[in-house]
N, C-alpha and C positions, 0 to 999 in steps of 0.2 A: 088552255092559257097560264094556268097556275103551274102544271108541269113543266112548259118552258121558260117561266121564270125563274123557277130551281136549278134549271140545268144551267140558266145565266149565271146565277149567284154559284153554282157550284164552279163554273168556268172559272169566274172571277177570283174565288178562293185560291184555285189551283194557280192562278196566276200569282195571285200575292204571294202566296207560299215559295212558288219559283223565284219571284224579285229577291226575297229574303235570304233565299239559299245562295242566290250567285252575292249577294251584297256580303255575308259572312265569309264565303268563300274568298272574296276579293280583300277581307280584313285577316286573312291568315287565321281566325279562329282567336286573333289577339284583343277583341274588343272588350271581352268582360275582362281584362289583366289592365289593359292601360288607363280607364277612366274610374279604377277602383279609387283612386284617393279624391275624386270629386264627384259629388251626385248627380252631375247632369249626364253622364251615359245612361243613367237607370231607364230612362224612356225608351232605348234604343231595345233592350230585351224583353220589357214587358208588354208591348205591343206585339210580338210576335204570336201567331194565333194559333196556340198549341191545338186549343180544340178546334177544329174546321168551322162548324157550325156558327153561322153567322152573330147571334146575339150575343154569345160570352166575349167576343172582340171587343164589343163597345164599352162595358163596364170595368174591363182590366186597364184601361187608360185614364188615369184619374185627373191629368191634367187637360186634357180636351175632349169636353163633352162632346162635340158635334158627332155626326153618323160616322160609320165604319169607313164610308169612302174618303172621308177628310183627310183621315192619318196617309193616305197613301202617298199624298204629294210630300209632306212635312218630313216622313221617315228617310229619303236618304240626304235630305238636309241637317238633320239633328245631328249626326256625328261630326259634321266639320265645324258645329258650333261648339260644342265643348272642348274641341281639340285646341282651338285657338284661344280661349283665355285661360285654359289649364296651365300653361307655361307660365302665363303673367300674373297670375294672382300669387303663387309662392313666392315670386321676384319682387312683387310689389310689399308686403308685410317684411321681406327681411330686414330690410335697414331699420326698422322702425326699433326694433329692440335695442339698437347700439345706443340709442339717443340717451337711455336712463343709465345704462353700464359707465357713461362718462361723466355723469353728474356729481357721484360721490367724490370723485378727485379733488372738486373745489375746496369744500368745506373740510378738508383733512387736518391740517393745521388747528392745534386747539387755540380757542379764544384766549388769548391772555392779554390782562388788562397793559397799560403804558407802563404804570409804575409797579407792575411785579415779575417777577424772575421766578422762572420753575428749571429745576435742575434734571438735565435727562440721564437719570441715573441708569438708562439702559447702556450708555455708552463708556467705557472706561475714562477715568479722568486723566489719565496720562498712558502713552506706552511705555516710556521708561523710568524705571525708579530702581531704589535701594531697597530689596526685600530684606536684608539683613540689616535688623535696628539695634545697633550700639548699646550698650548699657553704660550709660552716663549720667550725671546730675546737675543739668543747668538751673541757674537762679531766674526764678519768675519774677521778673523785673520788668518786662517790656524791651529789654535791649540784647540784641542779639550780639555778644562777643566774640572775640578771635576763638575760632576750635571750642567753643561753648555747645554748640549743636552739633549734629549730624544732619547731612542734607538729604534728604528723601528722595523729592522731584521739583520739577519746575511745572508751571502752566500758565496760560494764557486765558483770560477772558475778557473778549473785546480789546479794548484799550488797555487794561489792566494787566500787569505781570507779576508773577509771585513765586516765592520759592517754600515750600513746605519742609519742614522740619520734624524729626522725630527720634525719642530716647527714650530709655526708661532706667529703673532702681527697683530695687525690693519693694517698693512702696508707693512706686506713680508709676505711670505713662505720661511721656511729656509731648506736647505736640504745639507747634509754633508757627507762624504765617507771616511772611516778610512781602508787603505787596510796595509798588512805586507809587500807589494813589490808594486812597483811603477805600475799604471794600467791607463787607458781609465775609464773615467765615463761617463756614458748613461743616462740621466733624460728624461723619459716622463711623463708629468703632462697633464692630461684631467682636465681643470682648475673648469669646472662646473659639471663634474663627470656623463656628459650625454652620454658616450660611445665613443670610440676613432674614429669611423667613422662617429660622429656625429657632426654639429656646427664646429665654427672656433675658438675654445678655445683649440686645442691640440697643447701643444707646447714640443719640444723635444731641449735637450741643451747637446752637447757632449764636454767634458773637455779632452785634451790631458793630458800624464802622466807630473809630476813632472817638472819643468825646473827652477831650481834657478836664471838663469841667465836671464831669463825673465818672462813677465806678460804672463800667460795661456791664448793662443789665441783659444777662445774658439768658436764656431758655434754654431747657432739658427736656427731652421726653425719651420713653423707653419703649421699645417695639416690644411687645407680650405675643409671641406667636406659640405660648405654652399653656396659657390658663384656659384658653378657649379652642378647641380642637377645628382646625382647618378655618380659623377664623382671628388672624393677627389683630391687635388692637394696638392703639398709640395710648399711653399711660403717660399723663402729664406732670404727676406729682410724686412717682415714686421715687425720682431723683431730686432732690435738693440742689437749685443752681449755686446756692452758699458752700455745698461740699467740694465743690471743684474752683481751685486755685486759677484765677487769670487778671492777668497784667496788660494791659496794652497801651501805646504810647506812640504820638507821632514820631516821625523818620523822615525827614525832609519833606518831598513833598506827599510821601507815602505813609505806611504805618507799620508796627510790629504787634502783633498778638501772641501771647505766650500763656500756655495752662497747664495745669499738674491735673490728671484724674487721678485718684488715690483709689489704693487697692481696695477691695471689696465693692465698688461702684459697679453694679449691673456684673455682678459675677466676676469681675476684673481680676486676676491673679498673676501680676507680671513675675517672670521666673525665667532660668536659662531654658532656651531651646523652645520656648512656648509659642504656639501659633496663635494668628487673629487675622482680623481682616480690617481694612481702614480706608478711608479716603477723606480730604480735606477738600473743598470746593470755596472759589472766591465769586461775590457777585457783587455789581455795581452798587456803589454807597446810596445811589438815590433810587434805588428799587427796594422791593419787597419781597423775601423769599417766600414761594408759595408752597404751604407743606403737601408731602407727598401722599396718597391714598396708603394706610396700611397694607395692603395686601400688593403694593407696587415693587417688584423686588428691585434691589441696588446692588449694582456690579462694584465690588471692592477689589482692593488689591491684598493680596496674602503677602502678609509679614511673619517674619520670625523674629523673635527676641534672642540676641547672643552677646555674650561676652567678648567674642573675638569672631574678627572679620578677615576674610581672606582673597587678597586677589592673585590669580595664578598665572602660571605662563604653560600652554600644552606642554604636557611632558614633564614638568619641574612640578614638585608639592613640595612649600613652605609649611612647617608647621611650627609655629610660635607657643611654647609653653612657660609662664612662670612658678615660682618657688611655692608661692602663696597667693590667694585671694584678698585676703586684708591684712594689710599691713601697720604695725604700729610706730608712732614717731619714732626715728633712731633705728627701725630694723631693716637689714641688709635685704635689697630687690635682686635676687638672681632670676636669670631667663637664659633658656636654651632656644635653638633654632636649629631644627633637624631640615634638613633639603634633600629630597628623595628624587630620582631620576628614572623615569620609564622610558628614556630612549636608549637607543643603540648605540648612540655616539657618545664620546665624553663631552661635561659640559664645564666650559669657563665661566665663573662668576667673578666679575669687574671690583665690584664693591657690595657690602651690607653696612647699612647706616641704623644704628641703636638710638633712640631717642623718646622722649616725652612728647606728647602733642599739646600745645596750649599751656595751661596753668602747669601740666606735668612736665613742661621742660625745665624748670626750676627745683624738681623734686628730685629728677635722676638725671647721671650724666649723660652727653650725647656722645657716640664713638662710631667712628667710621674705621670698616675693616677693608683692608685692600688685599693684604696677602692671604687668600684663601685657597685652601686646596683644589682641585679639580674633583668635579664630580664623576664617577666612573659610570660606565652605562650600568643601567639597573643596579644602581648601588647609592647611599646616601652618606651625606657629611653630617656632624655635629657642631654648632658654634656655641659658645658661652659668651656671659655677660654679665657685670656685677656692678651695682651700686648699692649706696647707702640713702635713706630716706633721713633727712635732716629731723633734728629733735622739734622743731618748730613749725614741722609741716602741719597744714590746715586738715580738717578731717573734710571728707569728701569721695566723690568718686573722680577716677582720672584714666588715662588711656597711655598705654606704650605701643610703641611702634617699631618695627625693622621694614626696611627699604632695601631690596636686592635689585642690583643693576647686572644684564649677562653681558658678557663682550659683544654681542650681536644688537644690543642696544636694548633689547626686552627688559623689562622690569615686574617684577611680583613684591608683594607687599603683605603683612598681617598687624591687624590693629588689634589689642587686647586690653580689656579692662581691670583695674584693680581699685580698692578703697583704702583709704586712710582713716582708720576707726581707733576710736580709745582701747586702751590696754585693759580696761577693766568695766564692764557695767554690774550695777547692783540693783537689787530689788529685796523689800521685805514680805515676809507673810507672815499672818498670826493665827493663831489656835488658841481659842475660839477668833473668828472673823471680829465680833465685838463682844465687849465685857459686859455683863448684867452682875451687878453687886451683890455679894451673899449678904445676907443680914448680920451674920455672926464672922469675925476674922477676916481674913484677905482673901482676894480673887488671884488664884495664877493665870498667866498667861503664857503661853509659848512663842517665842519670836525668832525667826529662820531669818537670818541674812544670806542672802544669794550671791554668790559672785561668778561672774562669768568672765572667764579669762581669754583675752586674744595673744598674748603675750606666747611665744614661741617657746618651745620646752616647758620648764617647770616656773613657776612664780609663788614667791612667798612675800609675806607683810604682815601687818597689823590690823586687825577689824576691831572696832568700838561702837558699842550700842549706848546711846543717851536717851533718857527717859524724863516723863514728866516730874515736877518737881513732887515729892511724895510718894512717887513709884521706886520700887526697888528691885535691883538687878541681882538675884541669886548667883551667888559665885563672882568671877570676874567680870567686869565689863568691857573690859580691854583683854584681847587673846589674840594668838598667831594665828595665820591660816596657811594652807599649804596646798598648790594646786599643781598636780602632776604632770600636764600637759596642756596643749594650746586646742583652745574652743571646746571647753569643757566648762561645766559649771560645780560648783560646791557650795555647800551650806555651813555657816556658822550657826551654832545653835545657843540659845540664851532663855533664861526663865524669870520672869518679869511677875511680881507680886503688886496687885493694885489694892489700896487700902478701901475699906467699906464706906468710907466717909469721902470718897471721893464725888463731887457733884457732878450731874448728867451733863454729856455734853461729847466733842469729839478733841481727842489729844494727840499732841504730834510725838510720833518715835521718829528719831534721827539714827543712821548707822554710817559709820566711814572706814574705808581702809586707806591705808599708807602705803606706798611700793615706789622705793628709789626717789624719796623726799618728795613724793607729790601725793594729793590726795584725793580720793572721789567719795560723794556724798550722797545718801537717797532718805527719804522722808516716805513717812506711813502715816495715815489717820486711824484711830480706832476711836469706836464711839462705845460712851460708857453711859450705862442706863442702871435704875433702880430696881429693875425688876427681876426676880430670882431667877436663876438659871432652871430651864426644865431639862427633864433627863435627856441625853442625846443630842440635845441643841448647840447650835453653833458649834461643829465639830470639822468643820469644811476649813482649810485656808482660804483666805482673801486677798489676793493678788491686785484687785481692781485700781488701788489708788498707789501702787508702788510707782516710785519714781527715780530716775537715775541721772545725775549730773557731775562733770569734775566739781570738786570742792576747790572754794580757796581760801575758806575758813580753818581754826586748829580746833573747834569743839568738837 
């Protein structure tokens, strides 16, 4: 009986093995690869009776505890169940990751309160501007006069239209804004043009809308990217607002804001061909500017300070030169205009106009030339101009211009700056810088009167020194001076005796020079004390209090 049961079981095992081999053959041996992504096909492989003896087949199936005869029925059905849901499960979660990816798009705009306004410094303030900033000295009075300023660019902020102006001289950079409605003005200036997030030369000036009842309360701050490595910081105290000259006035329904930023502020050093970066923004009057973070980049405009601005025609290069940069009243102004051609055909010029711009129109003659030689191919011609500066010319910076018109209607121009200056500048230095009275006798003081001449060629005249009562000038107090050429400084030396009975205090020295019936004067303060002079002390000249101005008195 036992033997018969064993034979039956062996026959059943053989039948099961045959069924599984047929099933695997129908699947083409691909069953292990297709169900790999999902855990469902694993029961197909585990029930295979590798050991043909009966007991081991039962424990190898962890999910189905019944007798080995039970798995025979579900085995053919199991491959069909995982094959159906397998493609559906990946498709169901696929759309779910798309929902969170769209959520960050909604809060993208930064929340700014209704009464605040944040400038987008990552966008340029304008696409069209004048990069050559002409040398000119406007008056800071809140009024933009005719040809007083040079336009840099125009801009629009909402319903506010504005024009930005910029000029410079040896002592200041000048910026102005004219708007058709009251508005804030925010100016960013990279004084050395080396990048906004570099150095400690990045200045920001904020001017509130016009308020005729009070002086504008401007704010200044400096971006310092030098003191702390890789961590720029705003400094609100290093630049005093009072150091910047600002004037604003109502202009019809709008306003005008003008400012002069002096040399030395944030490393500012205005000079010819100096490069810097700059932008000026206008904001609605009813808003409050939101300060930017110190590490936020600012996209500024590249500008260069020039004393000559040229507008050319393709193939034609005009070069304008003056015989001097600084003129004194009564001096001759001579100019040359070289017109060079890079064309292969002759160029006919219809006219050339020489003239002063704005206030300079009263200083020089206006001349229009029409009989101009033809400019030959790859050649050049040179034209000349002459005028005399009036004797009563007002000191300041001016502009001179040439405008050329070709016969084909095309135009070119040159604008150049010049200055009307004093013929002489005086300063006084003393050695020692202060006087310590000797206990016995008199104390000697060396006084140098330094004379700078802007007179063309040589200049000679008289120089005289005036001392306090009781002091004595050794030798002559008045003598002649001679300066051999323009733009040099020469010193006239005097020696003064200070009596030991002089009380402690500050005493005024005065020097004058006379030339062509005019006089210039300078003052210097000398401090006198009763302390004895120590060896080697007070040997350096003092120039800190020297002053110069034209004189109207005869003393």
